[in-house]
N, C-alpha and C positions, 0 to 999 in steps of 0.2 A: 612085292608085298603091298597090300592095301592098308593105308593108314588114314584114320580120321582124327583130326584135331577138333576139339570142342572148346570154344571160348566165346562168350557173348560179344566181346569186342576184339575178335580175331584181327590181327595176329597176336596182339598182346605180348606175353612173355615168349611166344613161339615165333617171333619175327625172324629169328636166325635159323632155328632147327627145321621149321616146316619147309621153306624153300630148299634148304640143303638136302633134305631127304628126297624131295621131288627131283632135284638135280642128279641125285645118285641113282635114279631110275625107278623109284617107288611110285606107286599110284597114290597120290596124296590128295585128300579132300579136307574141307573144313566146314564146320557147322557153327553159325553165328547169327546174332541179331544185326550187327553192324555190317555195312556193305564195304568192308575193307578186304582186299585180296592180298595175295602174296604170289611171287613168281612161281609158276608151275603148279599151283594149288587150285583145285576146283572148289569154288565156294558155294555152299548151300545155306540159304537163310531160313530162319524160323521166326515166327511172330508170336509174341505173348499177348494173350487176350485177358485184360484185367477183369476181375470180378465186378459185377454190377454193384454199385454203391461206392466205388472209388477206393482210394488208399486205405480208408478206415474200415473197409468191409470185413477185415479179419476179426473185428471185435476187440479182443484184448490187445492193448498196445504192445505187449511183448511179442505178439505174433506177426507184427507188420513185416519185419525183415524176413521171418520164416515164410510168410505167405508169398512174398516176392520170389523167393527161391523155389518154392513149390510150383508156382506158376511157370517159372522158367523150366523146371524139371519136367513138367507135364508137356509143355510146348516142344522141348527138345526130344522127349520120348516120342511124341507124335511124328516129328520130323524124321527121327531115326527109323521108326516103323514104316514110314513111307519109302525111305531108301531101301529098307529090307524088302518091301513088296516089289520094288523095281529090280531086285536081284543083287543089290549091293550088300555085302557083309564084310566088314573090315577084319583084317588079321589083328590089328592093334588100334585101340583108341587112346589118344593122349589128351588129357583134359585138365583144366583148372577147375576143381570141384567147388571152389568157394562161392560160385554164383548159383549152384544148385543143378546145373545142367547135366552133371555126370551121374545123378542120382539113380537113373533107370537104365543105364547102359547095359548092365548084365541081364535086365529083364527082356530087352530086345535081342541082344546077342550074347547068350550065356557062355559061349565058347570063345568069344573074342577076349583077347588080353587087354587089360585096362591099366594104364600108367597115369598116375595123377601127380600134378604139381602141387605140393603141400607148402603153401606160402607162409601160413601163420595159424597158430592155434590160440584162440582167445583165452584170457585169464583175467579174473577180477582183481588179482593181486600180483605184484612182482614184475609186471611188464608195463604196457603203456597206460593202462587204466589207473588213475590216481597218482600218476607219476609227477604231474606238475602241480605244486601247491598253490599256484596262483588261481587255480580254478577249484570250484567246490568239490570235495571228495565224493567218490561214487557212493550212492545209497545202496541198500539191499535190493531195491527195485532195479537199479542200474545193473547190479550183478546178475540178477535173474534174467534180465533182457539179454545181457551179453552172453550168458551161458547158452541161450538158444541159437546164437550165431554159429555154434560148433556142431549143430545137428548134421548138416550136410558133410562136414569134415569128418565126423565120426563114421558116417556111413561110407565115405570114401576109404578111410583107413581099414574098414572091415571088408569091403567088396573089391578093392583094387588088388591087382596082382603085384604091383610094385609102385613106389613113389619116389619123387625127387624133391629135395629141399634145396633152394639155391645157395644157402649159407649154413655154416655150422650153427650159428645163433638161431636161425629159423628152425633147423632140425631139433635143437634143444627145446624149442617151444612146444613140441609135440609131446603127448603123454609118454612117459618113459617106457611103459610096457607095450606101446604100440609103434615103436620106431623100427621094428625088425625088418619091415619090408621097404624102408625108406633109406636112400643114400643121398649124400650131399653132392650136388652138381649145379654149378652156376649156370644161368641162362646162356651166357656167352656174349662176348663183345668183340666187334671187329676192330682190334687194336692197330691194324695196319692203317685204317682210315681215321680212327680216333687217336691222334698222335700229335706231338708238338709241331708247331710251324712258326719259325722265327720271322716269317714274312707276313703273318696274319695281321689283319687290322679290322676294326669295326667302325663304321661311320654311323653317327647318331643323328636323329632328327634335329637335335640342338645345334648341329654344326660341328660338334667335336668329332675328331677321328682318333681312336685309341689303337695303339700298336703293341705288339709283343715287346716286353721290356719296359713299358710304361707303368707307373704306379696305379694299377687297376685292381680293385677289389671286386670279386664276383660272388653272387649268391643265386642259387637256382632251386626252384621247387615247382612241382606241377601246379600247385596253388599255394599262395602265400598265407600260411596259417601256423598256429602254435606247434602242431605235431612236428613240423620241420624247423622249429626254433625261430620262426620269423620274428616273433616279439622280442626275443633275446638279442638277435642280430640287430634289429632296428635300434634298440636301446643302447647298444654299444657304439653306434655310428657317430653320434655327436663327438665323442672323445677321439675316435679314429680320424674323423675329418679335421678336427682341431689340430691334432698332432701331425697330420700329414696334409699340409695345405695344397699340395699339387695332386693328390689322389682323386680318382673318380671311382664311383661305385655303380656297377651294372647289376640290376636285379631282374632275373628272368622268372616269369611265372604268371599264372592267371589269378583271378580274385574270387574264385568259387571255393567250395569246400570239398576236399578229398577225404579228409579224416577229421574226426572230432566234431565239435559243435561250431556253428556259425558265430560270428561276432554279435554281441548284443545290439539291440536297437535297430536291426536291419542294416547295419553298417557292414562293410568289408573289413577284414583285418588290416589291410593296407590303410584304409581311411582312418580306422580307429588309432593306429600307431602314428600316422602322420599328424592327426589332431593332438595326440598326447605329446608329441615332440615338436610341436609348432614353435618356430623361433629358435630352435637349437640345432637345426640342420642347414647346411649350405645346399640349398635346393639345386643350384646350378651344377653341382657335381654329383647329384644323385639322379640316376637314370633308371626308371622303370620301363622295361622294353616289352613287357607282356610275354606271351608265348611266341616262340620263334620256330621257323622251319629248322629242321635238324642241322643242316649245313651252317646256318647262321648261328645256331646255338653252339656248335662246335667252335666257331670262330671266337665266341665270347670266352670259352675256356682257354683257347690258345693265346689270347691276349692277357689272360689273368696273371697278375703277380701273386695274388693270394686268393684262394677260393674257400669260402666258409660253408661247411656242411654240418648242420645240427639236426639231431633227430631224437624223439622219444625212443624208448626201447620198443622198436617196431620194425617193420620190414625195411631193409636198407634200400635206398633209392639207386637206380642205375646211375644217376648223375654223380654220385660219389666215386664210383669206379671209373666212369668216363672222365671225370676231372683228373684222377690219378693217371689214367692212360694218356691224357693230353699233356702230361708233365706239369700239372699244377702243384703248387705247395698248398695242400689242403689243411686247413685248421678245422678240426672236427670236434664233436662233443665226446666226452669220455663216457659213452654209453655202449652197451654190448655190441650192437650191430656194427658200429664204427671201429671199435677196438679190435674186432676180428681182422681188419685189414690195415689199420694205421697204427704204427708204433711210434710213440713220442720220440722225436729227435732223429729217427732213422729214415722214415719215409713220409713224415708229416708231423703235425702238432696236435695235441689233445688238450682240451680244457673242460672243466666241469660245465655241464649244460647250463647251470643257473648262475655261473660266475661271470657277470657282465664285465667287470673290471679286468679279469684274466683274459677274457675273450678280446677285449679292446687291445690289451698289451700284446697278445699273440698276433693279432691282425696288423697292428702298427709295426711290430718287429718284422713280420714277413714282408711288408711293403718297403720298409727302410733297408732291409738286408737282402732284397730280392736278387741282387747280382751275386751274392755269395752263397746262395742256397741251391746251386745247380746240382750238387750231388744228392741232396734230399729229393729234389724233383725227379732226378733220374731214377732213384730207387722207388719212388712212387709209381713211375711208369713200369718199372721192372716187376713190381708186385702185381699190377693189373695184367700184364702180359702173361706172367708165369702162372697166375691162379685163375684168370677170368677170360682169357682169349678164346674165341669160339673155335677157330680151326685147330688150334694146338691142344685145347683142353676140353671144352664142352662137347664138340662134335665127336671126338673119339670116345668120350665118356658115354654119350647117348647111344652111339653105335654099339658099343659093348653091352650096354644095358638092354637095348632092344633085341640084340641077337640072343642074349641069354633068356630073355622073357618069352620070345616067340618060339624058341626051341623046346620049351616045356609044354607038353600037351595039356590042354584044359580038361 
């Protein structure tokens, strides 16, 4: 079978399934902007040509995001048309439509089956927007701008032959009357590699070496920002460090913006919170390690006594499941994406997202009682393996879905 993956930053969410399908003997290609390959996958790149006039050329500010997606759609369409002219026609396209690239798949290849990864459907109420009262509530203008972000997702729901949502919570974010073609299937995690390691250790530039079993508190986000509760976590730290005088804190993540607004005044959220908490933190025990290579990142999880994962009602981070697979005691926010996987007292701990005092208590308790929480940590790993493992769960699910999909004549 000929399969084409489309993702501007390939492999993205397809980092497991694309090489697995190639290893199974399929002819697998990928179309992307980024120059990141995957084993066994032939990469084709496309280039977006911006409109003259720069980012504001769309005119109305609501259209800026839509314009970026239309430009990707057009560039991807032209790249697909070039492949078609070379005689390549895939049996199946698997795409993340959120970037706009899947918009014209059916125009180039009407008979090709289209499988879309439906990550999240935006809403002006009830999900992430307006969730955090610390920030100004969304205006009607914000709601109108947000609604336009769903344009490419609505087209995907109409034109795709099938879709997958990684979690039930993400599935539930889709319009109820448009869920019929979508099933829940997690991206998949190699839980044989992401596993506890009693011998793990992390050596820091400060000269400290932290080992599995030590009083280590960890926090991970692609970027340190409010969407992942960075501000709540930081404000809980003075109390945690005061009550746990031997604890060290490892914070993994960049200082750009993945979601939401940047910090005011040109600051980063890290700098803003450090300025706010100046004098109340033991800096010698607080370690910002930036972004890490994957193996180094896993060692951080493996030495963790307690891992803090907070999120707005938004797409769940891989790091939450990776922390569970690594045998961490995860203290998570009592928000829908987290509650789907963590049950209070059984395989982790949950606190209200905004309750800084409760968060500090849970983190301190996890550090102080780390030796007695082995069963909780074991059940956290069992949850990750049973529900999210790639070989045991995701790959069989994808194979079954693909077989059903391509067996139906277009």
